[in-house]
GUMARTI-798330 format. One record per residue: x, y, z of N, C-alpha, C in turn. Coordinates in nm, 3 decimals, always signed. Layout:
// residues N
+---------+---------+---------+---------+---------+---------+---------+---------+---------+
|     n.x |     n.y |     n.z |    ca.x |    ca.y |    ca.z |     c.x |     c.y |     c.z |
+---------+---------+---------+---------+---------+---------+---------+---------+---------+
|       X |       Y |       Z |       X |       Y |       Z |       X |       Y |       Z |
...
+---------+---------+---------+---------+---------+---------+---------+---------+---------+
//
This chain:
// residues 144
+---------+---------+---------+---------+---------+---------+---------+---------+---------+
|     n.x |     n.y |     n.z |    ca.x |    ca.y |    ca.z |     c.x |     c.y |     c.z |
+---------+---------+---------+---------+---------+---------+---------+---------+---------+
|  +0.696 |  +0.300 |  +1.641 |  +0.732 |  +0.368 |  +1.518 |  +0.604 |  +0.416 |  +1.451 |
|  +0.616 |  +0.526 |  +1.379 |  +0.501 |  +0.584 |  +1.311 |  +0.520 |  +0.580 |  +1.159 |
|  +0.411 |  +0.600 |  +1.088 |  +0.411 |  +0.597 |  +0.943 |  +0.510 |  +0.699 |  +0.886 |
|  +0.524 |  +0.813 |  +0.950 |  +0.619 |  +0.915 |  +0.903 |  +0.760 |  +0.857 |  +0.892 |
|  +0.799 |  +0.776 |  +0.989 |  +0.933 |  +0.716 |  +0.987 |  +0.945 |  +0.612 |  +0.876 |
|  +0.839 |  +0.540 |  +0.849 |  +0.841 |  +0.443 |  +0.740 |  +0.863 |  +0.515 |  +0.607 |
|  +0.791 |  +0.624 |  +0.586 |  +0.804 |  +0.699 |  +0.462 |  +0.945 |  +0.756 |  +0.444 |
|  +1.009 |  +0.794 |  +0.554 |  +1.144 |  +0.850 |  +0.546 |  +1.247 |  +0.748 |  +0.497 |
|  +1.228 |  +0.620 |  +0.532 |  +1.327 |  +0.519 |  +0.496 |  +1.293 |  +0.443 |  +0.368 |
|  +1.174 |  +0.468 |  +0.312 |  +1.139 |  +0.401 |  +0.186 |  +1.229 |  +0.451 |  +0.074 |
|  +1.286 |  +0.357 |  -0.003 |  +1.374 |  +0.400 |  -0.111 |  +1.298 |  +0.473 |  -0.223 |
|  +1.176 |  +0.431 |  -0.250 |  +1.095 |  +0.491 |  -0.357 |  +0.977 |  +0.561 |  -0.292 |
|  +0.972 |  +0.693 |  -0.305 |  +0.865 |  +0.768 |  -0.240 |  +0.755 |  +0.809 |  -0.337 |
|  +0.777 |  +0.791 |  -0.467 |  +0.677 |  +0.825 |  -0.566 |  +0.567 |  +0.720 |  -0.566 |
|  +0.444 |  +0.766 |  -0.557 |  +0.330 |  +0.674 |  -0.564 |  +0.291 |  +0.658 |  -0.709 |
|  +0.284 |  +0.535 |  -0.754 |  +0.246 |  +0.506 |  -0.893 |  +0.094 |  +0.513 |  -0.901 |
|  +0.046 |  +0.597 |  -0.992 |  -0.098 |  +0.613 |  -1.010 |  -0.136 |  +0.592 |  -1.156 |
|  -0.262 |  +0.562 |  -1.177 |  -0.321 |  +0.559 |  -1.310 |  -0.448 |  +0.642 |  -1.303 |
|  -0.488 |  +0.697 |  -1.416 |  -0.609 |  +0.778 |  -1.418 |  -0.731 |  +0.689 |  -1.436 |
|  -0.847 |  +0.734 |  -1.386 |  -0.969 |  +0.658 |  -1.412 |  -0.986 |  +0.639 |  -1.562 |
|  -1.037 |  +0.524 |  -1.600 |  -1.056 |  +0.492 |  -1.741 |  -0.942 |  +0.413 |  -1.803 |
|  -0.829 |  +0.402 |  -1.732 |  -0.717 |  +0.322 |  -1.781 |  -0.763 |  +0.176 |  -1.792 |
|  -0.721 |  +0.108 |  -1.896 |  -0.763 |  -0.032 |  -1.913 |  -0.696 |  -0.122 |  -1.810 |
|  -0.764 |  -0.230 |  -1.779 |  -0.709 |  -0.330 |  -1.686 |  -0.578 |  -0.385 |  -1.742 |
|  -0.570 |  -0.403 |  -1.874 |  -0.447 |  -0.453 |  -1.935 |  -0.332 |  -0.355 |  -1.913 |
|  -0.358 |  -0.225 |  -1.925 |  -0.253 |  -0.125 |  -1.901 |  -0.208 |  -0.128 |  -1.755 |
|  -0.302 |  -0.144 |  -1.663 |  -0.269 |  -0.151 |  -1.521 |  -0.183 |  -0.274 |  -1.495 |
|  -0.220 |  -0.387 |  -1.552 |  -0.141 |  -0.510 |  -1.536 |  +0.001 |  -0.488 |  -1.588 |
|  +0.013 |  -0.416 |  -1.698 |  +0.146 |  -0.387 |  -1.755 |  +0.227 |  -0.300 |  -1.659 |
|  +0.165 |  -0.198 |  -1.602 |  +0.234 |  -0.109 |  -1.507 |  +0.280 |  -0.189 |  -1.385 |
|  +0.192 |  -0.273 |  -1.331 |  +0.228 |  -0.355 |  -1.215 |  +0.347 |  -0.446 |  -1.247 |
|  +0.345 |  -0.506 |  -1.364 |  +0.452 |  -0.596 |  -1.404 |  +0.583 |  -0.522 |  -1.426 |
|  +0.579 |  -0.414 |  -1.499 |  +0.701 |  -0.339 |  -1.531 |  +0.763 |  -0.275 |  -1.407 |
|  +0.681 |  -0.227 |  -1.316 |  +0.730 |  -0.161 |  -1.196 |  +0.759 |  -0.259 |  -1.083 |
|  +0.715 |  -0.385 |  -1.103 |  +0.732 |  -0.489 |  -1.000 |  +0.670 |  -0.446 |  -0.867 |
|  +0.544 |  -0.402 |  -0.876 |  +0.470 |  -0.357 |  -0.759 |  +0.340 |  -0.435 |  -0.751 |
|  +0.275 |  -0.428 |  -0.635 |  +0.155 |  -0.508 |  -0.613 |  +0.025 |  -0.434 |  -0.627 |
|  +0.030 |  -0.299 |  -0.635 |  -0.094 |  -0.221 |  -0.644 |  -0.065 |  -0.083 |  -0.700 |
|  -0.168 |  -0.024 |  -0.760 |  -0.160 |  +0.114 |  -0.805 |  -0.282 |  +0.189 |  -0.752 |
|  -0.262 |  +0.317 |  -0.733 |  -0.371 |  +0.404 |  -0.692 |  -0.437 |  +0.460 |  -0.818 |
|  -0.569 |  +0.461 |  -0.821 |  -0.643 |  +0.524 |  -0.929 |  -0.672 |  +0.666 |  -0.883 |
|  -0.622 |  +0.763 |  -0.960 |  -0.631 |  +0.904 |  -0.919 |  -0.638 |  +0.993 |  -1.042 |
|  -0.727 |  +1.090 |  -1.040 |  -0.735 |  +1.180 |  -1.154 |  -0.617 |  +1.278 |  -1.161 |
|  -0.550 |  +1.302 |  -1.047 |  -0.446 |  +1.405 |  -1.043 |  -0.321 |  +1.366 |  -0.965 |
|  -0.312 |  +1.241 |  -0.919 |  -0.196 |  +1.198 |  -0.842 |  -0.202 |  +1.237 |  -0.696 |
|  -0.305 |  +1.306 |  -0.656 |  -0.320 |  +1.352 |  -0.517 |  -0.447 |  +1.299 |  -0.451 |
|  -0.557 |  +1.303 |  -0.525 |  -0.684 |  +1.253 |  -0.473 |  -0.698 |  +1.106 |  -0.509 |
|  -0.749 |  +1.027 |  -0.416 |  -0.760 |  +0.882 |  -0.437 |  -0.903 |  +0.847 |  -0.476 |
|  -0.918 |  +0.792 |  -0.596 |  -1.048 |  +0.743 |  -0.642 |  -1.065 |  +0.595 |  -0.609 |
|  -0.953 |  +0.523 |  -0.607 |  -0.958 |  +0.380 |  -0.580 |  -0.819 |  +0.321 |  -0.579 |
|  -0.815 |  +0.190 |  -0.558 |  -0.689 |  +0.116 |  -0.561 |  -0.713 |  -0.017 |  -0.630 |
|  -0.615 |  -0.061 |  -0.708 |  -0.624 |  -0.189 |  -0.778 |  -0.497 |  -0.267 |  -0.750 |
|  -0.516 |  -0.392 |  -0.710 |  -0.401 |  -0.477 |  -0.681 |  -0.393 |  -0.592 |  -0.781 |
|  -0.280 |  -0.660 |  -0.777 |  -0.263 |  -0.779 |  -0.859 |  -0.375 |  -0.879 |  -0.831 |
|  -0.408 |  -0.893 |  -0.705 |  -0.513 |  -0.987 |  -0.666 |  -0.646 |  -0.954 |  -0.732 |
|  -0.679 |  -0.824 |  -0.737 |  -0.804 |  -0.782 |  -0.801 |  -0.809 |  -0.828 |  -0.946 |
|  -0.697 |  -0.810 |  -1.016 |  -0.692 |  -0.847 |  -1.158 |  -0.700 |  -0.998 |  -1.175 |
|  -0.627 |  -1.072 |  -1.093 |  -0.628 |  -1.218 |  -1.104 |  -0.768 |  -1.273 |  -1.073 |
|  -0.833 |  -1.219 |  -0.972 |  -0.969 |  -1.266 |  -0.940 |  -1.065 |  -1.242 |  -1.056 |
|  -1.054 |  -1.124 |  -1.118 |  -1.142 |  -1.093 |  -1.232 |  -1.110 |  -1.181 |  -1.351 |
|  -0.982 |  -1.208 |  -1.375 |  -0.943 |  -1.300 |  -1.482 |  -1.001 |  -1.438 |  -1.456 |
|  -0.997 |  -1.481 |  -1.331 |  -1.051 |  -1.612 |  -1.296 |  -1.201 |  -1.620 |  -1.317 |
|  -1.270 |  -1.512 |  -1.293 |  -1.416 |  -1.508 |  -1.309 |  -1.458 |  -1.496 |  -1.454 |
|  -1.394 |  -1.403 |  -1.527 |  -1.443 |  -1.367 |  -1.660 |  -1.349 |  -1.400 |  -1.774 |
|  -1.226 |  -1.434 |  -1.742 |  -1.130 |  -1.460 |  -1.849 |  -1.070 |  -1.331 |  -1.901 |
|  -0.994 |  -1.342 |  -2.010 |  -0.919 |  -1.228 |  -2.061 |  -1.003 |  -1.111 |  -2.114 |
|  -1.133 |  -1.130 |  -2.128 |  -1.215 |  -1.019 |  -2.177 |  -1.214 |  -0.900 |  -2.081 |
|  -1.185 |  -0.926 |  -1.954 |  -1.183 |  -0.818 |  -1.855 |  -1.066 |  -0.722 |  -1.878 |
|  -0.965 |  -0.764 |  -1.952 |  -0.847 |  -0.682 |  -1.973 |  -0.876 |  -0.554 |  -2.051 |
|  -0.982 |  -0.556 |  -2.128 |  -1.021 |  -0.438 |  -2.204 |  -1.107 |  -0.340 |  -2.125 |
|  -1.154 |  -0.382 |  -2.010 |  -1.240 |  -0.296 |  -1.927 |  -1.161 |  -0.183 |  -1.863 |
|  -1.231 |  -0.079 |  -1.826 |  -1.169 |  +0.030 |  -1.751 |  -1.141 |  -0.017 |  -1.609 |
|  -1.032 |  +0.029 |  -1.554 |  -0.991 |  -0.011 |  -1.419 |  -1.098 |  +0.025 |  -1.316 |
|  -1.179 |  +0.124 |  -1.346 |  -1.285 |  +0.169 |  -1.257 |  -1.382 |  +0.056 |  -1.222 |
|  -1.395 |  -0.043 |  -1.312 |  -1.491 |  -0.151 |  -1.290 |  -1.448 |  -0.250 |  -1.184 |
|  -1.317 |  -0.256 |  -1.154 |  -1.275 |  -0.353 |  -1.052 |  -1.194 |  -0.294 |  -0.938 |
|  -1.171 |  -0.163 |  -0.942 |  -1.095 |  -0.102 |  -0.832 |  -1.176 |  -0.102 |  -0.703 |
|  -1.106 |  -0.103 |  -0.593 |  -1.170 |  -0.087 |  -0.462 |  -1.188 |  +0.063 |  -0.441 |
|  -1.311 |  +0.103 |  -0.421 |  -1.340 |  +0.246 |  -0.405 |  -1.341 |  +0.290 |  -0.259 |
|  -1.379 |  +0.199 |  -0.170 |  -1.383 |  +0.233 |  -0.028 |  -1.242 |  +0.211 |  +0.028 |
|  -1.167 |  +0.317 |  +0.034 |  -1.026 |  +0.310 |  +0.072 |  -1.009 |  +0.330 |  +0.221 |
|  -0.931 |  +0.244 |  +0.281 |  -0.889 |  +0.261 |  +0.420 |  -0.748 |  +0.317 |  +0.414 |
|  -0.729 |  +0.431 |  +0.476 |  -0.599 |  +0.498 |  +0.468 |  -0.544 |  +0.522 |  +0.608 |
|  -0.425 |  +0.581 |  +0.612 |  -0.363 |  +0.615 |  +0.738 |  -0.302 |  +0.754 |  +0.726 |
|  -0.250 |  +0.804 |  +0.837 |  -0.181 |  +0.933 |  +0.839 |  -0.039 |  +0.910 |  +0.888 |
|  +0.043 |  +1.011 |  +0.875 |  +0.183 |  +0.998 |  +0.918 |  +0.196 |  +0.975 |  +1.068 |
|  +0.095 |  +1.012 |  +1.145 |  +0.102 |  +0.995 |  +1.290 |  +0.052 |  +0.859 |  +1.339 |
|  -0.002 |  +0.777 |  +1.249 |  -0.048 |  +0.643 |  +1.290 |  +0.071 |  +0.554 |  +1.322 |
|  +0.053 |  +0.467 |  +1.420 |  +0.160 |  +0.375 |  +1.460 |  +0.162 |  +0.254 |  +1.367 |
|  +0.278 |  +0.190 |  +1.361 |  +0.290 |  +0.069 |  +1.280 |  +0.195 |  -0.039 |  +1.330 |
|  +0.177 |  -0.046 |  +1.459 |  +0.086 |  -0.146 |  +1.516 |  -0.056 |  -0.123 |  +1.465 |
|  -0.102 |  +0.002 |  +1.468 |  -0.239 |  +0.032 |  +1.422 |  -0.256 |  +0.003 |  +1.274 |
|  -0.156 |  +0.039 |  +1.194 |  -0.163 |  +0.015 |  +1.049 |  -0.164 |  -0.134 |  +1.020 |
|  -0.078 |  -0.208 |  +1.088 |  -0.073 |  -0.353 |  +1.069 |  -0.206 |  -0.417 |  +1.106 |
|  -0.267 |  -0.368 |  +1.211 |  -0.398 |  -0.420 |  +1.253 |  -0.504 |  -0.392 |  +1.146 |
|  -0.507 |  -0.271 |  +1.091 |  -0.603 |  -0.237 |  +0.985 |  -0.584 |  -0.325 |  +0.863 |
|  -0.457 |  -0.345 |  +0.824 |  -0.429 |  -0.427 |  +0.707 |  -0.470 |  -0.573 |  +0.731 |
|  -0.442 |  -0.622 |  +0.849 |  -0.478 |  -0.760 |  +0.882 |  -0.628 |  -0.778 |  +0.886 |
|  -0.697 |  -0.687 |  +0.953 |  -0.842 |  -0.695 |  +0.964 |  -0.910 |  -0.684 |  +0.827 |
|  -0.859 |  -0.593 |  +0.743 |  -0.918 |  -0.572 |  +0.612 |  -0.868 |  -0.666 |  +0.504 |
|  -0.766 |  -0.745 |  +0.535 |  -0.707 |  -0.841 |  +0.442 |  -0.660 |  -0.773 |  +0.313 |
|  -0.585 |  -0.663 |  +0.330 |  -0.525 |  -0.596 |  +0.216 |  -0.380 |  -0.564 |  +0.248 |
|  -0.302 |  -0.531 |  +0.146 |  -0.157 |  -0.519 |  +0.162 |  -0.100 |  -0.381 |  +0.131 |
|  -0.184 |  -0.289 |  +0.086 |  -0.136 |  -0.155 |  +0.050 |  -0.230 |  -0.051 |  +0.107 |
|  -0.171 |  +0.058 |  +0.157 |  -0.252 |  +0.161 |  +0.221 |  -0.199 |  +0.300 |  +0.186 |
|  -0.286 |  +0.386 |  +0.132 |  -0.244 |  +0.523 |  +0.106 |  -0.223 |  +0.599 |  +0.237 |
|  -0.124 |  +0.686 |  +0.237 |  -0.099 |  +0.774 |  +0.350 |  -0.156 |  +0.910 |  +0.311 |
|  -0.246 |  +0.960 |  +0.391 |  -0.319 |  +1.081 |  +0.357 |  -0.286 |  +1.196 |  +0.453 |
|  -0.291 |  +1.314 |  +0.398 |  -0.284 |  +1.438 |  +0.476 |  -0.408 |  +1.516 |  +0.434 |
|  -0.513 |  +1.505 |  +0.514 |  -0.642 |  +1.560 |  +0.471 |  -0.694 |  +1.478 |  +0.356 |
|  -0.726 |  +1.546 |  +0.245 |  -0.775 |  +1.477 |  +0.125 |  -0.665 |  +1.449 |  +0.025 |
|  -0.540 |  +1.476 |  +0.063 |  -0.427 |  +1.463 |  -0.029 |  -0.342 |  +1.341 |  +0.006 |
|  -0.316 |  +1.257 |  -0.095 |  -0.230 |  +1.140 |  -0.075 |  -0.084 |  +1.187 |  -0.077 |
|  -0.009 |  +1.148 |  +0.026 |  +0.132 |  +1.187 |  +0.033 |  +0.226 |  +1.067 |  +0.027 |
|  +0.170 |  +0.947 |  +0.024 |  +0.253 |  +0.828 |  +0.016 |  +0.169 |  +0.703 |  +0.008 |
|  +0.236 |  +0.591 |  -0.004 |  +0.172 |  +0.460 |  -0.007 |  +0.264 |  +0.364 |  +0.065 |
|  +0.210 |  +0.289 |  +0.158 |  +0.291 |  +0.189 |  +0.228 |  +0.233 |  +0.051 |  +0.205 |
|  +0.321 |  -0.047 |  +0.209 |  +0.279 |  -0.186 |  +0.191 |  +0.295 |  -0.260 |  +0.323 |
|  +0.237 |  -0.377 |  +0.328 |  +0.250 |  -0.458 |  +0.449 |  +0.397 |  -0.494 |  +0.471 |
|  +0.474 |  -0.508 |  +0.363 |  +0.617 |  -0.534 |  +0.375 |  +0.689 |  -0.420 |  +0.445 |
|  +0.651 |  -0.295 |  +0.411 |  +0.710 |  -0.179 |  +0.477 |  +0.681 |  -0.180 |  +0.627 |
|  +0.557 |  -0.213 |  +0.661 |  +0.514 |  -0.211 |  +0.801 |  +0.580 |  -0.324 |  +0.879 |
|  +0.587 |  -0.443 |  +0.820 |  +0.652 |  -0.556 |  +0.888 |  +0.801 |  -0.526 |  +0.910 |
|  +0.866 |  -0.469 |  +0.810 |  +1.007 |  -0.432 |  +0.825 |  +1.025 |  -0.334 |  +0.941 |
|  +0.937 |  -0.236 |  +0.950 |  +0.945 |  -0.137 |  +1.059 |  +0.923 |  -0.203 |  +1.195 |
|  +0.825 |  -0.293 |  +1.202 |  +0.799 |  -0.363 |  +1.329 |  +0.918 |  -0.450 |  +1.369 |
|  +0.981 |  -0.516 |  +1.273 |  +1.099 |  -0.598 |  +1.304 |  +1.212 |  -0.512 |  +1.356 |
|  +1.229 |  -0.393 |  +1.300 |  +1.331 |  -0.301 |  +1.349 |  +1.299 |  -0.258 |  +1.493 |
|  +1.172 |  -0.233 |  +1.521 |  +1.131 |  -0.197 |  +1.657 |  +1.161 |  -0.309 |  +1.755 |
|  +1.122 |  -0.430 |  +1.716 |  +1.143 |  -0.545 |  +1.804 |  +1.292 |  -0.571 |  +1.828 |
|  +1.374 |  -0.553 |  +1.726 |  +1.517 |  -0.572 |  +1.741 |  +1.575 |  -0.468 |  +1.839 |
|  +1.529 |  -0.344 |  +1.826 |  +1.577 |  -0.238 |  +1.917 |  +1.534 |  -0.268 |  +2.061 |
|  +1.411 |  -0.316 |  +2.079 |  +1.364 |  -0.352 |  +2.213 |  +1.446 |  -0.466 |  +2.271 |
|  +1.475 |  -0.566 |  +2.188 |  +1.556 |  -0.680 |  +2.233 |  +1.694 |  -0.632 |  +2.278 |
|  +1.755 |  -0.547 |  +2.195 |  +1.888 |  -0.495 |  +2.229 |  +1.884 |  -0.415 |  +2.359 |
|  +1.780 |  -0.337 |  +2.380 |  +1.767 |  -0.257 |  +2.502 |  +1.751 |  -0.348 |  +2.624 |
|  +1.669 |  -0.452 |  +2.610 |  +1.649 |  -0.545 |  +2.721 |  +1.776 |  -0.621 |  +2.753 |
|  +1.847 |  -0.666 |  +2.650 |  +1.974 |  -0.734 |  +2.674 |  +2.073 |  -0.643 |  +2.744 |
|  +2.075 |  -0.518 |  +2.702 |  +2.162 |  -0.420 |  +2.765 |  +2.130 |  -0.400 |  +2.912 |
|  +2.000 |  -0.397 |  +2.944 |  +1.958 |  -0.380 |  +3.084 |  +1.998 |  -0.502 |  +3.168 |
|  +1.978 |  -0.620 |  +3.108 |  +2.010 |  -0.743 |  +3.180 |  +2.161 |  -0.755 |  +3.204 |
|  +2.237 |  -0.722 |  +3.102 |  +2.383 |  -0.734 |  +3.113 |  +2.446 |  -0.616 |  +3.186 |
|  +2.366 |  -0.514 |  +3.211 |  +2.415 |  -0.397 |  +3.284 |  +2.488 |  -0.295 |  +3.201 |
|  +2.456 |  -0.288 |  +3.073 |  +2.522 |  -0.187 |  +2.986 |  +2.451 |  -0.055 |  +2.995 |
+---------+---------+---------+---------+---------+---------+---------+---------+---------+
//
């Protein structure tokens, strides 16, 4: 399965973004209200400046306490983004996420972000693949 197929079955295709300069407290509010694990930092909703996850905020809170909530998100976002394209396989994406120890990945078309996938999306796709393979093998064994 490829990333394109994952994007087709995702119920929510809108990528939640915040602009550079947004406070960490505002980002935490967006994450909480939307019940999501990460937001993309983008000046226009298309170009990716960075990504901020719940983990990033919790780590900073643990280090500095609540004073970090007034800081701009730019101070703790991950700027070196690892992304994928619609033609990447679920296996390759899962490997990148595992190796990099992150859970969200922008889907890019050139320099333009066209989606965001989570490790949950990729695992769900892999489970669907494995189930289809199992059914095919059972069918071959049983002679269907």
